[in-house]
C-alpha positions in Angstrom: -2.8 -0.4 11.7 0.6 0.6 13.6 2.2 -2.1 11.2 0.9 -0.5 8.2 1.6 3.2 9.1 5.2 2.2 10.1 5.8 1.4 6.7 5.1 5.1 5.5 8.5 6.3 6.5 11.6 6.6 4.8 10.6 7.0 1.4 12.2 9.9 -0.4 11.2 9.3 -4.0 8.4 7.9 -5.9 9.4 4.3 -6.4 8.5 0.8 -4.5 11.9 -0.2 -3.5 11.3 -2.2 -0.6 9.2 -5.4 -0.3 9.0 -4.9 3.6 6.7 -1.9 3.0 4.5 -3.5 0.5 1.1 -3.2 2.3 1.7 0.8 2.3 3.3 0.8 -1.4 -0.1 -0.8 -2.6 -2.1 1.8 -1.2 -0.2 4.4 -2.9 -0.3 2.4 -6.3 -2.1 4.9 -8.9 -2.7 1.8 -11.3 -4.9 0.2 -8.7 -8.6 1.6 -9.2 -10.7 -0.9 -7.4 -10.3 -2.0 -3.7 -12.1 -4.3 -1.8 -11.6 -4.5 2.4 -13.0 -7.0 5.1 -12.1 -7.3 8.9 -12.4 -10.0 11.3 -12.6 -9.5 14.9 -11.3 -11.8 17.5 -11.3 -10.7 21.2 -8.9 -7.6 21.3 -7.4 -8.8 17.8 -8.8 -7.3 14.7 -7.3 -8.1 11.3 -8.0 -6.2 8.2 -7.4 -7.5 4.8 -7.6 -5.5 1.1 -7.4 -6.6 -2.3 -6.6 -4.4 -5.2 -7.2 -5.0 -8.9 -3.5 -4.2 -9.7 -0.4 -5.0 -7.8 2.6 -2.6 -7.2 5.8 -3.6 -9.1 9.2 -3.5 -7.6 11.3 -0.5 -8.9 8.2 0.8 -10.8 7.0 4.4 -9.8 4.0 4.5 -7.6 2.2 7.1 -9.6 2.9 9.7 -12.6 3.7 13.0 -11.6 1.9 15.7 -13.9 2.4 19.6 -14.7 0.1 21.5 -13.0 
């Protein structure tokens, strides 16, 4: 979780521009409307895997801003 959350910092706009932050960017992807997750625990190590129905695209916006 620390690795995932550390990817959140540094975004200044609404675009996916850094592959090193892909896991966080995927969760912000408005085109992803379905997600499935699983986890595995081995001793003190817990692994989490989530799959989405739409992949975030480098250089593209995460979501479309709408007027209120």
